[in-house]
C-alpha positions as CSV (number, residue, x, y, z in Angstrom):
1,M,146.2,170.9,-53.4
2,E,143.3,168.8,-52.3
3,Q,144.1,165.6,-50.5
4,P,143.0,162.3,-52.0
5,T,140.1,160.6,-50.7
6,L,138.9,156.9,-50.5
7,P,135.4,155.8,-51.2
8,P,133.5,154.3,-48.2
9,D,133.7,150.9,-49.4
10,T,137.5,150.8,-49.7
11,P,139.0,148.1,-47.6
12,V,141.7,149.6,-45.3
13,E,144.3,148.0,-42.6
14,I,144.0,149.9,-39.5
15,G,147.3,150.8,-38.1
16,C,148.5,151.8,-41.4
17,E,148.3,155.2,-43.4
18,P,147.2,154.6,-47.0
19,G,150.1,153.4,-48.8
20,A,152.3,152.9,-45.9
21,T,154.0,149.5,-44.6
22,Q,154.0,149.8,-40.9
23,S,152.5,146.8,-39.0
24,R,148.8,146.4,-38.0
25,G,148.2,148.3,-34.8
26,D,145.8,147.4,-31.9
27,V,142.7,149.9,-32.3
28,I,140.0,150.3,-29.7
29,A,136.7,151.9,-30.1
30,A,133.8,152.8,-27.6
31,I,130.9,154.9,-27.1
32,A,132.3,157.7,-24.7
33,T,128.8,159.1,-23.7
34,A,126.2,157.7,-21.2
35,T,123.9,155.6,-22.1
36,G,120.6,156.8,-23.1
37,R,119.3,159.3,-25.6
38,G,120.9,162.7,-25.8
39,G,121.5,165.7,-28.1
40,I,124.9,164.5,-28.9
41,G,126.9,161.1,-28.8
42,V,130.5,160.2,-29.3
43,V,132.2,157.4,-30.3
44,R,136.0,157.3,-29.2
45,I,138.7,155.6,-31.5
46,S,142.4,155.3,-30.4
47,G,145.2,153.3,-32.0
48,A,147.8,153.7,-34.5
49,G,147.4,155.3,-37.9
50,L,143.6,156.1,-38.1
51,V,143.4,158.2,-41.0
52,G,142.8,155.1,-43.3
53,L,139.8,154.3,-40.8
54,A,138.5,157.8,-40.9
55,E,138.7,158.0,-44.9
56,S,136.8,154.5,-45.0
57,L,134.0,155.9,-42.7
58,C,133.9,159.5,-44.0
59,G,135.1,159.4,-47.5
60,K,137.5,162.3,-46.7
61,R,140.8,162.8,-45.1
62,P,140.9,164.3,-41.4
63,Q,142.7,167.3,-40.5
64,P,144.7,167.3,-37.4
65,R,142.6,169.3,-34.7
66,V,140.2,170.7,-37.0
67,A,136.5,170.1,-36.4
68,M,135.3,168.7,-39.6
69,L,131.6,168.2,-40.7
70,A,131.5,164.7,-42.2
71,Q,128.7,161.9,-43.1
72,F,129.3,158.7,-41.4
73,C,128.5,156.0,-44.0
74,D,128.1,152.2,-43.6
75,A,129.9,149.6,-46.0
76,D,127.7,150.3,-48.9
77,G,128.2,153.9,-48.6
78,G,124.8,154.8,-47.1
79,A,124.7,157.3,-44.5
80,I,124.6,156.2,-40.7
81,D,124.7,159.8,-39.4
82,Q,126.1,163.3,-40.1
83,G,128.1,164.9,-37.4
84,I,131.6,166.2,-36.5
85,L,134.9,164.5,-37.0
86,L,138.0,165.2,-34.7
87,Y,141.6,163.7,-35.4
88,F,144.1,164.1,-32.7
89,P,147.5,162.3,-34.2
90,A,149.9,161.0,-31.9
91,P,151.5,161.9,-29.7
92,H,149.4,164.9,-29.1
93,S,146.1,163.3,-27.9
94,F,144.7,162.0,-24.6
95,T,146.1,158.5,-25.2
96,G,149.3,159.5,-26.9
97,E,148.2,157.6,-29.6
98,D,146.0,158.6,-32.7
99,V,142.6,159.5,-31.5
100,L,139.4,159.9,-33.7
101,E,136.2,161.4,-32.0
102,L,132.8,160.9,-33.9
103,Q,130.2,163.4,-32.6
104,G,127.0,162.4,-34.1
105,H,123.3,162.5,-33.0
106,G,122.9,160.8,-29.4
107,G,120.3,158.2,-30.2
108,P,121.3,154.9,-28.9
109,V,120.6,153.0,-32.0
110,V,122.8,155.7,-34.1
111,M,125.5,155.3,-31.7
112,Q,125.5,151.6,-31.9
113,L,125.5,151.6,-35.7
114,L,128.4,154.0,-35.8
115,L,130.3,151.8,-33.2
116,Q,129.6,148.6,-35.0
117,R,130.9,150.1,-38.3
118,C,134.2,151.1,-36.6
119,L,134.5,147.5,-35.3
120,A,133.8,146.2,-38.9
121,L,136.6,148.5,-40.1
122,G,139.1,146.5,-37.5
123,A,138.8,148.1,-34.4
124,R,137.9,146.1,-31.2
125,L,135.8,147.3,-28.4
126,A,137.5,148.9,-25.6
127,E,137.5,147.3,-22.2
128,P,136.5,149.6,-19.1
129,G,139.2,152.2,-18.5
130,E,141.2,151.1,-21.4
131,F,141.7,154.8,-22.9
132,T,142.8,156.3,-19.7
133,R,145.1,153.1,-19.1
134,R,146.8,153.9,-22.5
135,A,147.3,157.5,-21.6
136,Y,149.1,156.2,-18.3
137,L,151.2,153.6,-20.3
138,N,152.3,156.2,-22.9
139,D,153.4,158.5,-19.9
140,K,150.6,161.2,-20.6
141,I,149.6,161.0,-17.0
142,D,150.6,159.2,-14.0
143,L,148.5,156.8,-11.9
144,T,147.1,159.4,-9.5
145,Q,145.9,161.6,-12.3
146,A,144.4,158.4,-13.9
147,E,142.4,157.9,-11.0
148,A,141.4,161.6,-10.7
149,V,139.6,161.0,-13.9
150,A,137.2,158.4,-12.3
151,D,136.9,160.6,-9.4
152,L,136.1,163.6,-11.6
153,I,133.2,161.4,-13.2
154,D,132.0,159.9,-9.8
155,A,132.3,163.3,-7.9
156,S,128.9,163.8,-5.9
157,S,129.8,167.5,-4.7
158,A,131.5,170.8,-5.9
159,Q,134.1,170.1,-3.4
160,A,135.0,166.6,-4.6
161,V,135.1,168.1,-8.2
162,R,137.6,170.8,-7.2
163,S,139.8,168.1,-5.5
164,A,139.7,165.6,-8.4
165,M,140.7,168.4,-10.6
166,R,143.6,169.4,-8.7
167,S,144.8,165.7,-8.5
168,L,144.1,165.5,-12.7
169,S,146.0,168.8,-12.8
170,G,149.0,166.9,-11.1
171,G,148.7,168.5,-7.8
172,F,148.9,165.4,-5.7
173,S,151.6,163.9,-7.9
174,H,154.0,167.1,-7.8
175,E,153.9,166.8,-4.0
176,V,154.7,163.1,-4.0
177,Q,157.7,163.7,-6.6
178,H,159.0,166.4,-4.6
179,M,159.2,164.4,-1.4
180,V,160.8,161.6,-3.5
181,A,163.4,163.9,-4.7
182,Q,164.3,164.9,-1.1
183,L,164.1,161.0,-0.3
184,I,166.7,160.3,-3.2
185,E,169.2,163.0,-1.8
186,L,169.0,161.2,1.6
187,R,169.6,157.8,0.1
188,M,172.6,159.3,-1.7
189,L,173.8,160.6,1.3
190,V,173.6,157.4,3.3
191,E,174.7,155.1,0.7
192,A,177.8,157.3,-0.2
193,T,178.7,157.4,3.5
194,L,178.4,153.7,3.4
195,D,180.9,153.2,0.5
196,F,183.7,154.9,2.6
197,P,185.7,152.7,5.1
198,D,185.5,153.7,8.6
199,E,189.1,154.6,8.9
200,E,188.8,157.3,5.9
201,I,185.5,158.9,7.0
202,D,183.6,159.4,10.2
203,A,180.2,158.5,9.3
204,A,178.5,160.3,12.2
205,E,180.2,163.4,11.5
206,V,179.0,163.3,7.8
207,L,175.6,162.7,8.7
208,L,175.7,165.5,11.2
209,N,177.1,168.1,9.0
210,N,174.5,167.1,6.3
211,K,172.0,167.4,8.8
212,A,170.6,163.9,7.9
213,A,168.5,163.7,11.3
214,E,166.7,166.9,10.7
215,R,166.1,166.3,7.1
216,L,164.7,163.0,7.8
217,T,162.3,164.5,10.5
218,R,161.2,167.1,8.3
219,L,160.4,164.5,5.5
220,T,158.4,162.3,8.2
221,Q,156.4,165.4,9.1
222,A,155.9,166.1,5.5
223,V,154.6,162.5,4.9
224,A,152.3,162.7,8.1
225,E,150.8,166.0,6.9
226,I,150.0,164.8,3.4
227,R,148.5,161.6,4.7
228,S,146.4,163.5,7.3
229,R,145.2,165.5,3.9
230,A,144.5,162.4,2.1
231,K,142.6,160.7,4.8
232,R,140.1,163.9,4.6
233,G,139.9,163.4,0.9
234,S,139.2,159.9,1.5
235,M,136.3,160.7,3.6
236,L,135.3,163.3,0.9
237,R,135.2,160.6,-1.6
238,S,133.4,157.8,0.2
239,G,131.6,159.6,2.9
240,L,131.3,159.1,6.7
241,S,129.1,156.2,8.1
242,V,126.9,157.6,10.9
243,V,125.1,155.1,13.0
244,L,122.3,156.1,15.2
245,A,122.1,153.9,18.3
246,G,120.3,153.8,21.7
247,P,117.1,152.2,23.2
248,P,113.5,152.4,21.9
249,N,111.7,155.9,21.8
250,V,114.8,158.2,22.2
251,G,114.2,159.8,18.9
252,K,116.7,158.0,16.5
253,S,114.0,157.9,13.6
254,S,113.1,161.3,14.3
255,L,116.8,162.5,14.0
256,L,117.1,160.6,10.6
257,N,114.1,162.3,9.2
258,C,115.3,165.5,10.6
259,L,118.6,165.2,8.8
260,A,117.2,163.8,5.5
261,R,114.5,166.5,5.7
262,E,111.9,164.0,4.6
263,E,109.9,161.1,6.2
264,R,112.3,158.2,5.6
265,A,111.5,156.6,8.7
266,I,108.4,155.5,10.5
267,V,107.9,157.5,13.7
268,T,105.4,156.3,16.6
269,D,105.3,156.0,20.3
270,I,105.5,152.3,20.1
271,A,108.5,150.8,21.1
272,G,110.5,148.4,18.8
273,T,108.9,150.2,15.7
274,T,112.1,150.2,13.8
275,R,113.2,146.5,13.3
276,D,115.8,146.9,10.4
277,A,118.4,149.3,9.6
278,V,116.9,152.4,7.6
279,R,119.6,153.9,5.6
280,E,119.8,157.6,3.9
281,T,122.4,159.2,2.3
282,I,122.8,163.3,2.8
283,Q,125.4,165.8,2.1
284,I,126.7,168.5,4.4
285,E,129.3,171.0,2.8
286,G,129.7,168.5,0.2
287,I,130.6,165.8,2.8
288,P,128.5,162.5,1.9
289,L,127.1,161.3,5.1
290,H,125.5,157.7,5.1
291,I,123.1,158.0,8.0
292,I,121.8,154.5,9.4
293,D,118.9,154.2,11.8
294,T,119.0,150.9,13.9
295,A,116.4,148.9,15.9
296,G,116.2,150.0,19.5
297,L,118.7,148.3,22.1
298,R,117.1,146.6,24.7
299,E,115.9,142.9,25.8
300,P,114.2,141.7,22.6
301,E,110.7,140.5,23.1
302,D,110.4,138.4,19.9
303,T,112.6,136.7,17.3
304,I,112.3,139.4,14.9
305,E,113.2,142.2,17.4
306,K,116.2,140.0,18.3
307,L,117.4,139.7,14.7
308,G,117.0,143.4,14.4
309,I,119.1,144.3,17.5
310,E,121.7,141.9,16.4
311,R,122.0,143.8,13.2
312,S,122.3,147.0,15.1
313,W,125.2,145.9,16.8
314,R,126.8,144.9,13.6
315,E,126.3,148.2,12.0
316,I,127.4,149.9,15.1
317,E,130.8,147.8,15.1
318,R,131.5,149.0,11.4
319,A,130.8,152.7,11.8
320,D,132.7,155.6,11.5
321,V,131.1,157.5,14.1
322,I,128.3,156.5,16.6
323,L,125.5,159.0,17.7
324,Q,124.2,157.6,21.0
325,L,120.7,158.9,21.5
326,V,119.7,159.8,25.2
327,D,116.4,161.1,26.2
328,A,117.1,164.6,27.7
329,C,114.3,164.1,29.9
330,S,115.0,160.7,31.8
331,G,118.8,160.4,31.1
332,P,120.7,157.1,30.2
333,S,119.0,153.9,30.6
334,L,120.6,150.3,31.0
335,P,121.1,149.7,27.3
336,E,122.9,153.0,27.0
337,D,125.0,152.1,29.9
338,A,126.0,148.9,28.1
339,L,126.7,150.8,25.0
340,T,128.8,153.2,26.8
341,S,130.6,150.3,28.4
342,R,131.5,148.9,25.2
343,L,132.7,152.2,23.8
344,R,135.0,152.7,26.7
345,S,136.5,149.5,26.1
346,G,137.8,150.7,22.7
347,L,135.9,148.0,21.0
348,L,133.6,150.4,19.1
349,P,134.6,153.8,16.9
350,P,134.4,157.2,18.2
351,C,130.9,158.4,19.6
352,V,128.9,161.5,20.2
353,V,126.2,161.4,22.9
354,V,123.1,163.2,21.6
355,H,120.5,164.3,24.3
356,N,117.4,164.4,22.1
357,K,113.9,166.0,23.2
358,I,115.3,169.2,24.8
359,D,112.2,170.8,23.6
360,L,110.1,168.7,26.4
361,A,113.0,168.8,28.7
362,G,113.0,172.9,28.8
363,R,116.9,172.9,27.9
364,Q,118.8,174.8,25.4
365,A,120.7,173.6,22.5
366,V,124.2,173.2,23.7
367,R,127.7,171.3,23.0
368,C,129.9,170.4,26.0
369,E,132.6,167.8,26.9
370,E,132.6,165.6,29.9
371,A,135.2,162.8,30.7
372,G,136.6,163.2,27.2
373,R,133.3,162.9,25.3
374,V,131.5,165.2,23.4
375,H,127.6,165.8,24.3
376,L,125.1,167.7,22.2
377,F,121.8,168.7,23.4
378,L,119.3,169.3,20.5
379,S,115.5,168.4,19.4
380,A,115.1,166.2,16.2
381,K,111.3,167.4,16.4
382,T,111.9,171.2,16.2
383,G,115.5,171.2,14.7
384,E,116.7,173.3,17.5
385,G,120.6,172.4,17.8
386,I,120.8,170.4,14.5
387,G,123.4,172.7,13.4
388,L,125.8,171.8,16.1
389,L,125.5,168.2,14.9
390,H,126.2,169.2,11.4
391,D,129.3,171.1,12.8
392,E,130.5,168.1,15.0
393,L,130.2,165.4,12.1
394,L,132.1,168.0,9.7
395,H,134.8,168.2,12.5
396,I,135.0,164.4,12.7
397,A,135.2,164.0,9.0
398,G,138.5,166.7,9.0
399,W,136.3,169.0,6.9
400,H,137.6,172.6,6.7
401,V,135.9,175.8,5.1
402,H,137.9,176.3,2.1
403,G,139.2,172.8,1.7
404,E,141.6,173.6,-1.0
405,D,144.3,171.3,0.4
406,V,142.3,168.5,0.6
407,I,143.4,165.4,-1.6
408,L,141.0,163.1,-3.0
409,A,142.8,160.0,-1.9
410,R,141.9,156.2,-2.3
411,E,142.5,153.6,0.2
412,R,145.8,152.4,-1.5
413,H,147.2,156.0,-1.3
414,L,146.6,155.8,2.6
415,Q,148.4,152.5,2.9
416,A,151.2,153.7,0.8
417,L,151.7,157.0,2.9
418,T,151.4,155.0,6.3
419,T,154.0,152.5,5.1
420,A,156.2,155.3,4.2
421,E,155.6,157.0,7.3
422,V,156.6,153.9,9.3
423,H,159.8,153.2,7.4
424,L,161.0,156.9,7.8
425,E,160.6,156.3,11.5
426,R,162.5,153.3,11.5
427,A,165.3,154.9,9.1
428,L,165.6,157.8,11.9
429,A,165.9,155.3,14.4
430,E,168.7,153.4,12.5
431,L,170.8,156.3,11.5
432,D,173.8,154.8,13.5
433,R,173.8,151.6,11.6
434,L,173.7,152.9,8.0
435,D,173.0,149.5,6.2
436,L,169.7,149.3,7.9
437,C,168.7,152.9,7.5
438,A,169.6,152.5,3.8
439,E,167.1,149.6,3.5
440,E,164.4,151.5,5.3
441,L,164.8,154.5,2.8
442,R,164.6,152.2,0.0
443,L,161.3,151.0,1.2
444,V,160.0,154.3,1.8
445,Q,161.0,155.1,-2.0
446,E,159.1,152.2,-3.2
447,A,155.9,152.9,-1.0
448,M,156.1,156.5,-2.3
449,N,156.6,155.5,-6.0
450,S,153.6,153.1,-6.0
451,I,151.3,156.1,-5.6
452,T,152.1,157.8,-9.0
453,G,152.5,154.3,-10.5
454,K,156.6,154.4,-11.3
455,F,156.6,151.2,-10.1
456,A,153.5,149.3,-10.3
457,A,152.5,145.6,-10.6
458,D,150.3,144.4,-13.4
459,D,147.8,143.3,-11.2
460,L,147.4,146.9,-9.3
461,L,146.8,148.5,-12.8
462,G,144.3,146.0,-13.7
463,E,142.4,146.6,-10.4
464,I,142.5,150.5,-10.8
465,F,141.5,150.4,-14.6
466,S,139.0,148.0,-14.3
467,R,136.7,150.3,-12.2
468,F,136.6,152.8,-15.1
469,C,133.5,153.2,-17.5
470,I,133.7,152.2,-21.1
471,G,134.8,154.9,-23.3
472,K,137.3,156.3,-20.7
């Protein structure tokens, strides 16, 4: 039998089915497609009891998970647009609530009129990330999966997409949960042993028989291994900051142009041509590299050059890796020796010595190590040896050929894993004092649970979801 429908101008209370008596729900709506013109645009709505809203908007009752051709109407019954209506009833939807998707023509004005009609029917404009936040709060996804949604949208390479999809599918979460399960078993063992008086049980023997030390050691190694993979994934997300440093006329700007494969920096024989940092982002095997060409390090000849050199040192200090350029013909100069001295003092990030201009020096492209430092011989002018530089930067970033085990991690994940590793090591050291060991294990579980959001403060949730785009 045909379902009854409501005319477009019939008032409806959102959050209630027609004829129902449930209380008003909090319904959100937003344009889910990117700003600008497109063939298709989508308005997404989420909340309780959206059938009434759909009937007021389209004059027909939506069928669950069926694409329906519909005419979206204004309050007077006039057509705003014609498109596809999709209805996903709770809890079988992305947010775990009733969800409507209105797929229309992707003109900005059309989308705004359709959104305004939804707001007029009682919805409110969604905040950034609110759809995904509701999915998290309704236990449809955990925090790592929620963050993977944003990472998937922001992915700048195929490898980043694959890593984000693995996290979205629950790969990272499952590994964390597996370690937490092992941790809970250890906590139960330690705390159960604590409950017995010393005269009834030999705690040391119980722990030995249950291989507590070995299990703790394996768990510590597992956390360290996943932290290493997460660190590589963090580099995949944010990229590697690479600063070109050295005196004037060693080819820093030429090397930047060679890496970028275009004339981004001015190259002349005049010393001090580069007065300020020149930045260019490139990708090598999907890893973003933020290359920064700096002013030549030397005694400044004027105020402007002095300011440029001061900025060079600031860039050097906050880099992930420094490429110290040396003229392959003449060898190091005094400013380079000063840079080397600061590097050896441990005050600066890791450094690779790049001997440029091998085409003039009559040398071959080669990689070698001397006194614990990597030396690369290449020519920025001819491109000879640039492949060696690419390989070295990928090695520093922790890149692997397949990259299938990389976790697209965020800084908070790395901090939590580092904290967990520290407390695991302390727990292992305190096995002879079970009360302290038990507390360390509790702190480990607290850190691990913060990754997936099993225990997460409201301010952490606000920080995570505020970075999402409207409509997600």
